[in-house]
Each structure stands twice: as C-alpha cells, then as structure tokens.
N, CA, C and O of each residue as an XYZ file, in Angstrom:
644
protein
N     -70.097    -62.207     86.708
C     -70.230    -62.893     85.420
C     -71.514    -62.603     84.735
O     -71.525    -62.372     83.526
N     -72.615    -62.605     85.464
C     -74.020    -62.218     85.008
C     -73.967    -60.974     84.269
O     -74.355    -60.855     83.107
N     -73.430    -59.966     85.048
C     -73.467    -58.648     84.457
C     -72.618    -58.321     83.155
O     -72.901    -57.480     82.302
N     -71.629    -59.078     83.181
C     -70.922    -59.174     81.824
C     -71.763    -59.689     80.603
O     -71.848    -59.137     79.506
N     -72.366    -60.849     81.002
C     -73.279    -61.373     79.995
C     -74.553    -60.466     79.678
O     -74.997    -60.442     78.530
N     -75.064    -59.814     80.572
C     -76.156    -58.756     80.300
C     -75.551    -57.686     79.518
O     -76.173    -57.280     78.536
N     -74.344    -57.136     79.837
C     -73.685    -56.067     79.047
C     -73.486    -56.450     77.751
O     -73.939    -55.750     76.845
N     -72.774    -57.627     77.478
C     -72.375    -58.193     76.136
C     -73.828    -58.375     75.263
O     -73.847    -58.100     74.063
N     -74.897    -58.805     75.889
C     -76.185    -58.954     75.235
C     -76.723    -57.490     74.838
O     -77.196    -57.258     73.726
N     -76.627    -56.703     75.667
C     -77.132    -55.260     75.494
C     -76.305    -54.643     74.316
O     -76.900    -54.107     73.381
N     -75.044    -54.709     74.350
C     -74.175    -54.446     73.282
C     -74.427    -54.908     71.909
O     -74.369    -54.188     70.913
N     -74.713    -56.165     71.928
C     -75.028    -56.974     70.775
C     -76.331    -56.503     70.192
O     -76.482    -56.401     68.975
N     -77.319    -56.202     71.108
C     -78.654    -55.608     70.700
C     -78.557    -54.272     70.045
O     -79.199    -54.011     69.027
N     -77.698    -53.367     70.669
C     -77.397    -52.142     70.158
C     -76.844    -52.120     68.881
O     -77.196    -51.291     68.042
N     -75.951    -53.024     68.663
C     -75.211    -53.150     67.301
C     -76.155    -53.562     66.398
O     -76.180    -52.953     65.328
N     -77.089    -54.627     66.609
C     -78.042    -55.180     65.743
C     -78.957    -53.962     65.366
O     -79.212    -53.744     64.182
N     -79.460    -53.151     66.388
C     -80.272    -52.143     66.213
C     -79.817    -51.105     65.261
O     -80.603    -50.630     64.440
N     -78.516    -50.715     65.340
C     -77.809    -49.682     64.625
C     -77.603    -50.275     63.137
O     -77.617    -49.543     62.148
N     -77.401    -51.728     63.069
C     -77.222    -52.154     61.746
C     -78.571    -52.171     60.828
O     -78.506    -52.113     59.600
N     -79.707    -52.250     61.493
C     -80.945    -52.346     60.741
C     -81.487    -50.899     60.573
O     -82.467    -50.685     59.860
N     -80.862    -49.948     61.213
C     -81.387    -48.467     61.083
C     -81.122    -47.930     59.511
O     -80.021    -47.514     59.151
N     -82.083    -47.988     58.787
C     -81.800    -47.557     57.363
C     -81.730    -46.086     57.232
O     -81.486    -45.652     56.106
N     -81.905    -45.243     58.207
C     -81.783    -43.808     58.328
C     -80.334    -43.472     58.525
O     -79.981    -42.297     58.422
N     -79.431    -44.463     58.815
C     -78.099    -43.909     59.135
C     -77.497    -43.508     57.986
O     -77.812    -43.866     56.851
N     -76.462    -42.620     58.351
C     -75.620    -41.844     57.282
C     -74.749    -42.852     56.612
O     -74.546    -42.747     55.403
N     -74.217    -43.825     57.308
C     -73.356    -44.956     56.780
C     -73.843    -46.369     56.961
O     -73.954    -46.843     58.092
N     -74.097    -46.965     56.018
C     -74.506    -48.301     56.144
C     -73.598    -49.270     56.701
O     -72.390    -49.122     56.514
N     -74.086    -50.343     57.433
C     -73.110    -51.396     57.953
C     -72.352    -51.835     56.691
O     -72.868    -51.869     55.574
N     -71.123    -52.157     56.960
C     -70.190    -52.773     55.800
C     -70.039    -51.828     54.829
O     -69.811    -52.259     53.698
N     -70.115    -50.509     55.003
C     -69.764    -49.539     54.006
C     -68.320    -49.663     53.701
O     -67.491    -50.024     54.536
N     -68.049    -49.352     52.481
C     -66.692    -49.690     51.765
C     -65.988    -48.401     51.502
O     -66.745    -47.579     50.985
N     -64.863    -48.001     51.684
C     -64.165    -46.868     51.243
C     -63.800    -47.188     49.808
O     -62.845    -47.947     49.646
N     -64.434    -46.709     48.741
C     -64.088    -47.043     47.508
C     -62.555    -46.971     46.959
O     -62.165    -47.564     45.953
N     -61.741    -46.129     47.809
C     -60.328    -46.107     47.405
C     -59.527    -47.294     47.958
O     -58.311    -47.368     47.785
N     -60.239    -48.233     48.634
C     -59.347    -49.289     49.183
C     -59.681    -50.621     48.439
O     -59.417    -51.703     48.963
N     -60.275    -50.523     47.192
C     -60.652    -51.806     46.628
C     -59.907    -51.658     45.365
O     -59.451    -50.576     44.994
N     -59.775    -52.900     44.628
C     -59.158    -52.939     43.206
C     -60.352    -52.806     42.276
O     -61.440    -53.256     42.636
N     -60.193    -52.162     41.003
C     -61.048    -51.903     39.927
C     -60.497    -52.662     38.757
O     -59.287    -52.812     38.592
N     -61.440    -53.150     37.924
C     -60.975    -53.870     36.659
C     -60.352    -52.699     35.824
O     -60.877    -51.586     35.813
N     -59.142    -53.014     35.081
C     -58.475    -52.022     34.360
C     -59.451    -51.158     33.292
O     -59.435    -49.937     33.142
N     -60.192    -52.003     32.685
C     -61.181    -51.321     31.568
C     -61.958    -50.156     32.083
O     -62.306    -49.226     31.355
N     -62.244    -50.240     33.477
C     -63.166    -49.111     34.106
C     -62.306    -47.814     34.262
O     -62.869    -46.730     34.410
N     -61.046    -47.914     34.232
C     -60.182    -46.659     34.273
C     -60.545    -45.691     35.443
O     -60.584    -44.466     35.320
N     -60.809    -46.388     36.604
C     -61.041    -45.583     37.746
C     -59.730    -44.945     38.361
O     -58.860    -45.662     38.853
N     -59.641    -43.774     38.319
C     -58.399    -42.972     38.878
C     -58.748    -42.045     39.791
O     -59.155    -40.970     39.350
N     -58.676    -42.229     41.168
C     -59.042    -41.366     42.121
C     -58.290    -40.047     42.152
O     -58.813    -39.014     42.570
N     -57.055    -40.116     41.700
C     -56.362    -38.807     41.675
C     -56.876    -37.766     40.847
O     -56.645    -36.574     41.050
N     -57.638    -38.252     39.827
C     -58.270    -37.381     38.806
C     -59.764    -37.087     39.190
O     -60.445    -36.417     38.413
N     -60.288    -37.554     40.341
C     -61.709    -37.469     40.710
C     -61.739    -36.432     41.916
O     -60.695    -36.063     42.455
N     -63.011    -35.978     42.313
C     -63.356    -35.087     43.372
C     -64.060    -35.842     44.267
O     -64.845    -36.672     43.810
N     -63.933    -35.715     45.521
C     -64.694    -36.490     46.628
C     -65.691    -35.525     47.197
O     -65.233    -34.465     47.622
N     -66.975    -35.725     47.269
C     -68.011    -34.792     47.845
C     -67.993    -35.091     49.514
O     -67.414    -36.074     49.975
N     -68.551    -34.321     50.166
C     -68.797    -34.360     51.692
C     -69.283    -35.774     52.087
O     -68.903    -36.354     53.104
N     -70.110    -36.246     51.238
C     -70.935    -37.568     51.329
C     -69.952    -38.725     51.092
O     -70.241    -39.833     51.546
N     -68.821    -38.543     50.416
C     -67.996    -39.720     49.992
C     -68.265    -40.133     48.599
O     -67.720    -41.166     48.209
N     -68.976    -39.518     47.851
C     -69.166    -39.607     46.335
C     -68.002    -39.214     45.618
O     -67.455    -38.154     45.922
N     -67.508    -39.998     44.619
C     -66.392    -39.642     43.950
C     -66.863    -39.280     42.597
O     -67.701    -40.051     42.130
N     -66.500    -38.249     41.842
C     -66.873    -38.101     40.477
C     -65.783    -37.314     39.593
O     -64.852    -36.681     40.092
N     -66.020    -37.438     38.232
C     -65.139    -36.774     37.515
C     -65.878    -36.358     36.036
O     -66.425    -37.226     35.356
N     -65.841    -35.189     35.694
C     -66.471    -34.615     34.541
C     -65.507    -35.215     33.374
O     -64.326    -34.894     33.240
N     -66.210    -36.139     32.553
C     -65.541    -36.590     31.300
C     -65.720    -35.578     30.143
O     -64.815    -35.406     29.326
N     -66.814    -34.955     30.083
C     -67.322    -33.966     29.112
C     -68.156    -32.983     29.694
O     -69.065    -33.344     30.441
N     -67.938    -31.625     29.415
C     -68.960    -30.741     30.169
C     -70.008    -30.357     29.197
O     -69.664    -30.121     28.039
N     -71.137    -30.278     29.514
C     -72.329    -29.950     28.709
C     -72.499    -28.422     28.607
O     -71.628    -27.619     28.941
N     -73.697    -28.108     28.115
C     -73.917    -26.652     28.035
C     -75.492    -26.429     28.664
O     -76.328    -27.321     28.803
N     -75.648    -25.067     28.984
C     -77.001    -24.871     29.311
C     -77.031    -24.783     30.884
O     -75.998    -24.645     31.540
N     -78.246    -24.868     31.425
C     -78.359    -24.861     32.897
C     -77.920    -26.236     33.429
O     -77.869    -27.299     32.809
N     -77.580    -25.953     34.861
C     -77.109    -27.244     35.519
C     -78.334    -27.904     36.147
O     -79.234    -27.272     36.701
N     -78.290    -29.240     36.013
C     -79.450    -30.084     36.737
C     -79.464    -29.677     38.304
O     -78.465    -29.283     38.905
N     -80.564    -29.812     38.791
C     -80.884    -29.538     40.182
C     -81.850    -30.503     40.770
O     -82.666    -31.063     40.039
N     -81.801    -30.745     42.133
C     -82.724    -31.614     42.860
C     -84.237    -31.193     42.521
O     -84.563    -30.006     42.540
N     -85.186    -32.262     42.199
C     -86.370    -32.010     41.564
C     -86.540    -31.846     40.097
O     -87.640    -31.938     39.553
N     -85.341    -31.581     39.415
C     -85.424    -31.740     37.831
C     -85.735    -33.021     37.308
O     -85.337    -34.002     37.937
N     -86.428    -33.187     36.186
C     -86.654    -34.517     35.625
C     -85.506    -34.287     34.433
O     -85.452    -33.362     33.623
N     -84.572    -35.473     34.594
C     -83.504    -35.513     33.770
C     -83.647    -36.772     32.887
O     -84.251    -37.770     33.280
N     -83.057    -36.677     31.663
C     -82.962    -37.813     30.837
C     -81.588    -38.047     30.705
O     -80.765    -37.191     30.381
N     -81.312    -39.433     31.008
C     -79.906    -39.925     30.943
C     -79.671    -41.026     30.346
O     -80.608    -41.817     30.238
N     -78.421    -41.357     29.827
C     -77.932    -42.639     29.390
C     -76.882    -43.080     30.443
O     -76.043    -42.243     30.774
N     -76.853    -44.191     30.944
C     -75.839    -44.626     31.912
C     -75.553    -46.162     31.610
O     -76.254    -46.955     30.980
N     -74.247    -46.372     32.275
C     -73.866    -47.884     32.244
C     -73.444    -47.972     33.697
O     -72.866    -46.998     34.178
N     -73.677    -49.053     34.454
C     -73.372    -49.303     35.782
C     -72.545    -50.438     35.787
O     -72.840    -51.390     35.065
N     -71.374    -50.468     36.633
C     -70.444    -51.579     36.778
C     -70.211    -51.839     38.242
O     -70.275    -50.951     39.092
N     -69.925    -53.158     38.507
C     -69.316    -53.409     39.864
C     -67.722    -53.250     39.582
O     -67.235    -53.279     38.451
N     -67.075    -53.098     40.640
C     -65.582    -52.862     40.662
C     -64.705    -53.995     39.721
O     -63.634    -53.741     39.169
N     -65.415    -55.294     39.676
C     -64.592    -56.240     38.970
C     -64.968    -56.222     37.414
O     -64.568    -57.100     36.649
N     -65.707    -55.233     37.041
C     -66.027    -54.859     35.602
C     -67.511    -55.267     35.086
O     -68.009    -54.859     34.036
N     -68.114    -56.123     35.990
C     -69.379    -56.712     35.721
C     -70.519    -55.462     35.382
O     -70.860    -54.576     36.166
N     -70.939    -55.642     34.152
C     -71.917    -54.588     33.764
C     -73.316    -54.958     34.179
O     -73.951    -55.854     33.623
N     -73.803    -54.181     35.250
C     -75.141    -54.509     35.632
C     -76.393    -53.661     35.069
O     -77.553    -53.827     35.446
N     -75.991    -52.775     34.155
C     -76.910    -51.803     33.510
C     -77.886    -52.666     32.565
O     -78.943    -52.188     32.152
N     -77.467    -53.947     32.258
C     -78.376    -54.644     31.482
C     -79.860    -54.990     32.304
O     -80.843    -55.480     31.749
N     -79.790    -54.676     33.518
C     -80.984    -54.936     34.302
C     -82.249    -53.909     34.034
O     -83.391    -54.094     34.455
N     -81.837    -52.874     33.307
C     -83.030    -52.118     32.990
C     -82.724    -51.237     31.646
O     -81.814    -51.547     30.876
N     -83.448    -50.278     31.474
C     -83.318    -49.579     30.074
C     -82.375    -48.527     29.951
O     -82.574    -47.572     29.201
N     -81.194    -48.674     30.759
C     -80.206    -47.594     30.798
C     -79.444    -47.582     29.437
O     -78.807    -46.581     29.108
N     -79.500    -48.597     28.708
C     -78.759    -48.508     27.347
C     -79.444    -47.458     26.530
O     -78.762    -46.758     25.781
N     -80.734    -47.293     26.615
C     -81.489    -46.205     25.913
C     -81.604    -45.218     26.870
O     -81.265    -45.493     28.021
N     -82.075    -43.973     26.569
C     -82.235    -42.879     27.404
C     -83.415    -43.233     28.388
O     -84.397    -43.823     27.939
N     -83.342    -42.888     29.707
C     -84.192    -43.097     30.602
C     -84.580    -41.736     31.411
O     -83.708    -40.871     31.474
N     -85.674    -41.529     31.952
C     -85.824    -40.147     32.603
C     -86.270    -40.556     34.012
O     -86.950    -41.541     34.298
N     -85.735    -39.563     34.901
C     -85.809    -39.752     36.252
C     -86.059    -38.342     36.829
O     -85.805    -37.357     36.136
N     -86.587    -38.211     38.171
C     -86.682    -37.000     38.885
C     -85.523    -37.070     39.993
O     -85.479    -37.909     40.893
N     -84.617    -36.073     39.779
C     -83.428    -35.993     40.772
C     -84.169    -35.819     42.178
O     -85.181    -35.140     42.354
N     -83.480    -36.558     43.150
C     -83.835    -36.540     44.385
C     -84.866    -37.376     44.778
O     -85.174    -37.382     45.970
N     -85.561    -38.208     43.850
C     -86.608    -39.040     44.149
C     -86.286    -40.450     44.564
O     -85.180    -40.858     44.210
N     -86.993    -41.203     45.197
C     -86.624    -42.467     45.596
C     -86.399    -43.485     44.409
O     -85.951    -44.617     44.594
N     -86.728    -43.012     43.257
C     -86.468    -43.824     42.061
C     -84.932    -44.034     41.688
O     -84.497    -44.791     40.820
N     -84.276    -43.278     42.451
C     -82.681    -43.266     42.194
C     -82.026    -43.386     43.467
O     -82.454    -42.861     44.495
N     -80.819    -44.190     43.378
C     -80.070    -44.208     44.630
C     -79.467    -42.960     44.905
O     -79.186    -42.193     43.985
N     -79.233    -42.678     46.137
C     -78.662    -41.270     46.473
C     -77.445    -40.887     45.785
O     -77.434    -39.820     45.171
N     -76.419    -41.631     45.814
C     -75.285    -41.264     45.053
C     -75.502    -41.051     43.579
O     -74.800    -40.188     43.051
N     -76.387    -41.719     42.815
C     -76.500    -41.431     41.413
C     -77.249    -40.022     41.362
O     -76.886    -39.209     40.512
N     -78.241    -39.719     42.209
C     -78.952    -38.439     42.100
C     -77.913    -37.248     42.542
O     -77.918    -36.192     41.910
N     -77.121    -37.428     43.521
C     -76.103    -36.521     43.780
C     -75.199    -36.246     42.632
O     -74.985    -35.105     42.223
N     -74.675    -37.319     42.125
C     -73.765    -37.348     41.051
C     -74.221    -36.488     39.880
O     -73.390    -35.767     39.326
N     -75.459    -36.515     39.475
C     -76.025    -35.914     38.363
C     -76.407    -34.353     38.485
O     -76.512    -33.564     37.546
N     -76.590    -34.090     39.849
C     -76.795    -32.657     40.165
C     -75.692    -31.850     39.761
O     -74.553    -32.152     40.116
N     -75.948    -30.743     38.972
C     -74.724    -29.958     38.517
C     -74.301    -30.251     37.235
O     -73.500    -29.481     36.705
N     -74.728    -31.305     36.593
C     -74.422    -31.485     35.062
C     -75.297    -30.729     34.399
O     -76.384    -30.314     34.803
N     -74.671    -30.530     33.137
C     -75.293    -29.701     32.060
C     -75.638    -30.752     30.891
O     -74.937    -31.758     30.775
N     -76.701    -30.520     30.043
C     -76.996    -31.225     29.016
C     -75.970    -31.560     28.126
O     -75.267    -30.600     27.811
N     -75.657    -32.703     27.597
C     -74.511    -33.094     26.815
C     -73.254    -33.447     27.623
O     -72.233    -33.884     27.092
N     -73.391    -33.229     28.939
C     -72.252    -33.626     29.814
C     -72.107    -35.150     30.095
O     -73.088    -35.892     30.037
N     -70.905    -35.583     30.391
C     -70.775    -37.033     30.708
C     -69.894    -37.099     32.123
O     -68.936    -36.359     32.346
N     -70.262    -37.854     32.800
C     -69.659    -37.972     34.067
C     -69.358    -39.415     34.693
O     -70.151    -40.354     34.615
N     -68.200    -39.466     35.280
C     -67.938    -40.980     36.037
C     -68.251    -40.891     37.419
O     -67.728    -39.946     38.009
N     -69.037    -41.710     38.127
C     -69.264    -41.650     39.440
C     -68.761    -43.053     40.003
O     -68.868    -44.081     39.333
N     -68.210    -43.027     41.269
C     -67.831    -44.092     42.011
C     -68.666    -43.888     43.385
O     -68.501    -42.914     44.119
N     -69.607    -44.965     43.642
C     -70.605    -44.772     44.699
C     -70.251    -45.648     45.740
O     -70.062    -46.834     45.468
N     -70.120    -45.196     47.015
C     -69.832    -46.060     48.218
C     -71.164    -46.820     48.557
O     -72.220    -46.301     48.196
N     -71.181    -47.950     49.191
C     -72.493    -48.520     49.465
C     -73.516    -47.724     50.213
O     -74.710    -47.873     49.955
N     -73.109    -46.891     51.121
C     -74.083    -46.141     51.832
C     -74.847    -45.145     50.891
O     -75.952    -44.744     51.255
N     -74.357    -44.759     49.794
C     -75.003    -43.841     48.855
C     -75.570    -44.780     47.680
O     -76.165    -44.239     46.748
N     -75.424    -45.971     47.698
C     -76.065    -47.021     46.749
C     -77.122    -47.754     47.355
O     -78.107    -47.203     47.847
N     -76.915    -49.162     47.329
C     -78.053    -50.057     47.952
C     -77.739    -50.474     49.257
O     -78.475    -51.287     49.816
N     -76.644    -49.979     49.869
C     -76.346    -50.216     51.270
C     -76.179    -51.644     51.514
O     -75.473    -52.280     50.732
N     -76.762    -52.253     52.538
C     -76.535    -53.565     52.782
C     -77.513    -54.708     51.831
O     -77.467    -55.934     51.934
N     -78.285    -54.001     51.008
C     -79.251    -54.818     50.161
C     -78.558    -55.424     48.965
O     -77.814    -54.697     48.308
N     -78.707    -56.535     48.661
C     -78.330    -57.221     47.382
C     -79.592    -56.917     46.387
O     -80.765    -57.034     46.740
N     -79.174    -56.517     45.117
C     -80.277    -56.151     44.145
C     -79.841    -56.871     42.869
O     -78.919    -56.454     42.169
N     -80.529    -57.945     42.607
C     -80.319    -58.797     41.398
C     -78.787    -59.287     41.383
O     -78.399    -59.981     42.322
N     -77.915    -58.948     40.353
C     -76.543    -59.510     40.396
C     -75.587    -58.527     41.346
O     -74.425    -58.856     41.585
N     -76.112    -57.407     41.821
C     -75.395    -56.492     42.601
C     -75.308    -57.086     44.171
O     -76.340    -57.160     44.839
N     -74.197    -57.446     44.640
C     -74.147    -57.880     45.968
C     -74.392    -56.863     46.955
O     -74.301    -55.669     46.669
N     -74.717    -57.300     48.173
C     -74.860    -56.306     49.298
C     -73.474    -55.666     49.596
O     -72.417    -56.286     49.486
N     -73.577    -54.368     49.983
C     -72.496    -53.570     50.334
C     -71.442    -53.388     49.208
O     -70.221    -53.411     49.362
N     -72.124    -53.203     48.052
C     -71.198    -52.945     46.684
C     -70.836    -51.501     46.479
O     -71.604    -50.589     46.785
N     -69.672    -51.321     45.965
C     -69.372    -49.957     45.492
C     -69.691    -50.225     44.093
O     -69.416    -51.271     43.506
N     -70.400    -49.026     43.506
C     -70.755    -48.961     42.197
C     -70.019    -47.939     41.350
O     -69.572    -46.919     41.876
N     -69.879    -48.183     40.049
C     -69.289    -47.381     39.052
C     -70.243    -47.019     38.040
O     -70.858    -47.892     37.428
N     -70.417    -45.742     37.812
C     -71.447    -45.242     36.783
C     -70.790    -44.316     35.717
O     -70.020    -43.421     36.066
N     -71.114    -44.551     34.364
C     -70.671    -43.589     33.465
C     -72.029    -43.137     33.015
O     -72.818    -43.870     32.419
N     -72.282    -41.748     33.371
C     -73.539    -41.070     32.944
C     -73.455    -40.043     31.909
O     -72.508    -39.257     31.889
N     -74.372    -40.011     31.070
C     -74.507    -38.904     30.075
C     -75.872    -38.287     30.258
O     -76.920    -38.929     30.180
N     -75.778    -36.911     30.523
C     -76.927    -36.298     30.665
C     -77.391    -35.726     29.241
O     -76.757    -34.877     28.616
N     -78.644    -36.341     28.803
C     -79.194    -35.910     27.531
C     -80.019    -34.661     27.540
O     -79.953    -33.857     26.610
N     -80.780    -34.492     28.558
C     -81.678    -33.245     28.630
C     -82.126    -33.072     30.212
O     -82.003    -33.947     31.069
N     -82.667    -31.764     30.405
C     -83.145    -31.458     31.561
C     -84.653    -30.851     31.239
O     -84.812    -29.964     30.400
N     -85.639    -31.373     31.930
C     -87.029    -30.912     31.750
C     -87.729    -32.191     31.318
O     -87.335    -33.331     31.562
N     -88.908    -31.819     30.590
C     -89.869    -32.988     30.357
C     -89.177    -34.016     29.438
O     -88.421    -33.605     28.558
N     -89.382    -35.219     29.590
C     -88.763    -36.354     28.636
C     -89.228    -36.027     27.192
O     -88.888    -36.751     26.255
C-alpha cells in the first residue's frame, strides 16, 4: 500500500512539473480550436482555413503586394482580437490604430507572429490561435487562461514604422 502511495505521489509531482514547464510545446489545458463554438459574427469557418504544423489556423481574406514578412522584420499592423464568444479584447492596447512589432520577438504571442509571417503589405488574414500558441495557462486581463484567440490582422507595412 505504501508503494502505491509513493508511486501516486511521484506521478502527481511529475504531472505538476510538466504543467509548470513553460518550454513545453503544448500548454496544459490546451484546446483544439475546432472543438469549441464561436459567435456567429466572427465567421470562423475551419473548412476554408489552413492549419499549420503547430496547430495555428489561418485564412487570407485579402492578399497584399510586395515582399512577404519574415521573422525579424518590423511590421506595422492593425488588428482586432476576439474570444470565441465574440468578446473584443483588442481594446486593451493600441491595436485599433496601427502598431509596430518585430516578428518573432517576445512582444508578440507565438501564434500571432507565426500568423503574420508570409503576409504582404495590404494583406488581411484571419487567425485562430490555440492556447499553446497564445497565452497558455496564463490569464491576461479579460482573457481567461487556456483561451483560444481569434485575430483579424491587416499588415500595413514591412520595415521601419
């Protein structure tokens, strides 16, 4: 009986250690975006989207012109961010106006950076980001922990802001 208790404790400690490992590819409580309901106004349609190897869903709404954005580029974007229930969380920052970011930097969640790579200036893209590519198990303001995020992104320019 004592061995079972020790084994159970060891398993619980391993699970807790794994859950706290921020370097893991999949955050605890990660959600498959295709398994949840979306508010109708968001128009999320997985049949018309492409899924990346990391689990990011994207759809080009409009194709831009010029060179494609790449990791390390400074991009200027406008975006709106939503929770699946339609809650607009982009009011938390300056996203209604153009904002500049370096792709691949820690200033952006991984799914947003990955989703903008390949876009051309003037392009518009819809992104559906699973929690492990977003904020993971962290709650940020009105964004609950383990949230799927929906972004509508417009790439204004690539280069200096």
